[in-house]
N, C-alpha and C positions, 0 to 999 in steps of 0.2 A: 172405053175403059180400063183400067189399067192393067199393065205388062208386069209380066215375072217371068224372069230369068232361072234355069235351073240346070242340074247336073245328074245325071241320073246314067244307068248301065241295063245292058244288056242282059239275057241269060247268060250268057259265052263271057258277060265280064264288061265288053266293051264299053268303053264312058261315051256316054254322048251329054250334048250340049246344046241347048236351044232357048226359044222365047215363046209363053202362050199370052194368048188375050185375054184371060180369064177373070171372075168378080174377083177373087181372093184367092189365099193360098189354098182353104180346100179345096176348093178348084181345079186350078194349078195340080193338086197332088192325084185328087180321083185322073186329070185327064193323060194325065204320063204313067198312071197306072191300067187303064185304058190302052196304052198304047205299049202296052206288057212291056216295060221299063221299071228297074227298081228307082225310089227315087233315092240321091244321095245327097244333095241341099237346091232349097227354091226360096229365093230370094226378089224381092220386088226391083224390076230392073228400073237401072238410072239411065237417061240418057246419055250415048258414049262409053257406057261405062260396064255393055255385054258382057262383053271376054275377056274382061278384067273379075268381073266377077265373081265367074267361076271358078277361080283360082283360091282367092284368099278372106273371100266373106266368112264361108264356114268354118275357118280355121282364127281369127284374128278379132273377134271379136270376146267379149270376160262370160263366160257364160252364167258366173253368179251375178251379175249383174245385172240380169235377163229373171232372176228367181224372184219371183214373191215371194214379199214378207210373213202372207200364210201361208203360202208352200213350203218355207224353210222354217214356219216355228211349224208343222205339222213334220215334217223329216226328222227334226231335230226329237220329238218324239217315236219315234221309228226305231223297233230294236233291231238289230242287226239279224238280219237271217241265217238261220246254218248249213251248212255247206248242201246236207242232205235237202233242206226246202229251193234251195238254189238248182239245184239237179232237177228235181221236178218241175221247178218252174220253167227250164231252160229245154227240156226236151218236149215239156206240150208243146212249148212258141214253136220252137225244129218240127214238130210233128204237126201245126196248123201252117207251117209257110209250104212246108216238103208236099201237102196234099193240094198244093197250087193256091191257097189266099193269097189275097193283097197282105203287105202289114199290116194296115187301119184295120181292115176285115178282123188280122190274127191276134190283133190288140185288145179288139171289140170281143171276139173271140176268148177271151181270154181273162174278162171282167166277169166270166161268167160260169167258169171253170172256179173247182175249188181248189188250190195251192197253200196250202199248211205254210204260216208262215212270213207271206209275204201279200201284205192285203192290196185288196179287186182296185182299191182306189191307186195303187203303184202300174198295175194295167191302164187305168183309166188315162193318169195321167202322161205315158208315155205316147196313146191311143192323138190326146191330145194336140201332144208338143209335135208327132208326125207327121198327123192334119193339116197343124200350121206351118208346116213344110221344114222342117228337124230334121235332119236321120236319127234314126234309131240310136244312136252311138253316144248323140248329141244331146238329146232325150235325156239316157241314162245318167248320160255327167251331173245334170241336175239332178239327181239322187243321189248321193256318196252315201246315204245310212245305207242301202240296198245295194249298189253296185260300184264294184270296188274298181283300182285303175287295171287291175288284172283284165277282170269282166267288160270293160271298158271298152280297150287297148285290143282286144278279140276282135270285137261286131267292129270294132271301125275298121279291122281288116280284113274281115269278113264284107262289109261293106266294100272296100273298095274294091276287092279280089271279085267282088261275084259270087261268094261262096258262101253266103252268110248261114243258109242252113246246116252246113257243112261245118260251118266253126261251131254253130250252138251246139249241135250233137257232138265233137269232142268236149269242146268246154261242161256238156253234161256229164259225158262218163269223165272228165277231167276232177271235179266236186266233188261224182260217186263217189272216185276212190281215194280221195281225204277224207272223206266221209264213213268210208266201210273202214282207213288205218285208225280213224278218230275211237270208232268202235272197238275194235279190235283192244285201244289203248284201254277206255274208259272199262273194256270186257273185263282185264289183266286187275286193271288195281280194285274191285268191289270187293273181291273175296277178303283182300287181306283190310279194306279199310274197312268192311264187318265187323272181322275178331277180333282190329284192334277196337273200334267203339265198343264190342264187350264185353275187351280187358278192363277199358276206361269205365265202363258203368257198374261191373264186379266188381273192382278195387274199391271205386268211390260209396256203393252199397255195402261194402263190409267195414269200409272206417267212417263211416258217415253213422249207419244205425244197426250193426249187427255187434262193432265190438265197443262201442258204452254198453251196451244191456250187457255182455256176458260178462266188459269191466266190473258190474255192479255185484253181478253173482260173482264171481273170483275174488273181488277183494272184500265178502262177506264173509267167504270157508279162509279166507288168511293162509293159501296154501303159496307154497315158495312156484314162482312162473316156470316155464323153460327161457330161454330165449329168443326163440320167434314168436312167442306171446308179444315179451318185453317189448320187443320191435315194433312189433305190427302194433301195440295198446300204446305205446310211445307214439308214434308216425299219427293214427289218429285221433289223439291231444290235440300233435300239433298241429294236423289237419284244423280239428272242431276249432280251435282257439285262436290261430290264423289265416284261415283262411281269407280274408279277407288282405291280407298280404301276399297270400299264394296269387289269388287275383287278379291282385296290381304289378305282382313282379313279371307272371303271363303276357298283362295285358300288354306290358311296357316292353317285351321282348321280342311279341309281333312286332310293334309300331316300329321299335329297332331295327329292327328283318324287311319291314317292307321298305321303311325307309333307307336302307341300305342297298335291295333292291331292285330304289328306285334311281338313284343315283349311278353317273356311269361306269365311275372305279367300282364300283360295287355291284351289279351287276353283271358287267364284264367277270369279275372274278369267278358271282356263282356259273355263271355259264361257261366258265374253263372249267372251274371243278366241274359241272352236271357230268361236262365231252370226257372228262379222265375219271370216274367215280366207279367202282366195281361192277361189273351186272350190269345198273341200271344206264352206264354211260355207255355199252355197246347200243342200250337199246333205244338213248336221243342220238347217239350220231346215225344209224342209221335211217330214221326217223327225217334228220336232215337232210341227208346227204339226197337221200328217195325224193323231201318235198325241193330241194332244189331240181336235182335234175327232171324231175316231172313238173315246175311249174316254164323251165325255161326253155324247157323243151316244146312243151305244148306253142310255148308263144311264140317259139321260132317258126314252128311247123304250121300254125295258123298267119305267119305273114308279118306277125311285128318287127321290127327293126331291131340289129341284136342291142344298140345299146338301152334301148324302151327295154326292150323284154327285161336285161339287166339289171334296168335301175328297180322294175315292178316286182324285182324275184328278189333282190332287196329289201322293199318293203315288205314284201310277208312273211319272209326268213322269220322267226321268234329269238334266235340266236343273237348276241353280240359281238361275238367272234366270226362266224362266216356272214356275218354282215358287212365287214368293215374289208373281208378279201372277197367278198363280190365288188364292194364298192371298189379298191384298187384294181381290182377285175377289169371293169368298167370304162377305168380312166387310163388302162391298159392298150386296152380295144380301141380306144380314141385315137390313142400316139400308133396305135399302126401296129399292135401286137398281134400275134393270134390267142383263142383263145385257153390253148390250154397252158402255157408261159406262166402268166401269173397264176392261175390255178395250183402251178410244181413249185412257184416262188411262195404260197400264202405257209405251203408245209399242215395243212387243216387239210386239202384232200385227197383224199386214197389216191396212189397210185392207179387202181384199176379204173377210175373216171377219168383221170389224166392221161391217161392213157388209149381209153376209148375215147377222147374228145378230140383227140391228136387225130387217130383216124377220122374219123368224122369229118375233123376241117379237110383233111388229103384229100377224100373223095368227094365232099362236100353234101354233106349229110349230116350235119350235126345233131337233128331231130330226131333224127331216127336212132344215133347213138344215146344218145340223151333220156329217151322215149326206152329203151334196152336196161342203159343203167339204172334206170326210175324201178322199172320189172323188179332184175337182181336186187335191190336193194330193199324191198317191199316184199318179197318172195322170205328176205336173209330177217327183216325186222318182224314177221308174223312167226318164223321159227323161233328168234331169240323170245319173245313175249311168251310164247310157252314153254319155254325154258327157263327164263324168269318166275313165272307162274310156280312150273314145279317145287324151284330151287325155294320160293317164299312158303309154301306153304307145308312143307316139315319145320322149315322153322319159326315160322308164327304157332304152326301147336306147338312144340316142343314149349314156347316161351310162356303159350299162357296155360300148358300142361305143368310149369314151375311156379307160374304165378294161385294156381288153381292147389296146386299141392301145398305151399307156402302157408295160403291161409288156412286151409283146410289145418294142418298141423298144429300152426295157431292156436287153432279152434278147440281140436280135438286131447292133445297133449296133457294141457290143464287139465280139461274133463276124468282121462286115462285117472291123472294123480289125486283125483276128485274123489272119486270111484274106491279108489285103493287105501284113501284113507278113513273113508267110511265105511270099509268093510273090516 
């Protein structure tokens, strides 16, 4: 009968190693769970290498090399789940494990639970991988379209510390908070977007439908037209005659903009402009600082090493300037500096963040300092979004009122002259 060496953790977090004589990996995992242990790695034991096996086998092999082509093709077709969907999936898994279910049983139950946005085959594949002896984090690493580096590293930290359920609950809360922030952004932009679309539709209706009919009427009576009407008629005729040119210019401008945005220099300039823009700049900065503090704090709180946590945070942040600052911070920490020093040198992060991170380092509780910062910035972001919406509403109303007034004057002024001429 083949032998399988394993590493597992007790509920207290203590690491246990051993060898089992069982038929296959599935039986080995079942036997380990019956012993009340949480399996971290299960591998085929080789003669004279049981002790060495436990230290490096789970880390040194290339996960991508073991990914079947069919599974790789399936994963490439899966869309990336939304934050709310990840939060729900993570919370469900945490609840099942909290109830005392073994991991494989919990993953089997996940295949029967409704989890919007995450297909049931994801849970099925995870269960299969874990049954074959891989850890949950390694199984998730084989599905990069669903689980990010942040997710995988936090699960790995939870496995190594024996606190997987607690880590999953923190992650669910993390994703839930970010989903709420996204919802606030979306809600703040819905009203302006609707007003702008209505304005564009109204202008297009007057230009392409109304004005050609009124132009025919005005020309028939041969009356002098006021300036607003002449401007509107000229604009209408230009749009009708050169719509293809206008469309081409707009399309070309969009292509140039996205290419500029995709380039390193252009993207950096746009990110810099967004951080300095009036009104919207404050909202963007608060979101960036809150996202940085929340992500880094969550990773550190769950036992992820600081250098790994900084690298993952750098990948998550959408702003190039902040990314560069975090990358330089990681280099400085590698050289032995504190976290607060490079943050202050970047000149990008507010003094409040630098001071609280420094205090957190002095007291030995940086995750708590970052969590407090995240709460502060997210609260300020909510207020800033509300103020931005309140400022945009009257501005949009004035702009739309001006456009409607101009269109009505352009139509009714010549009609009044026509009525006066008839009388």
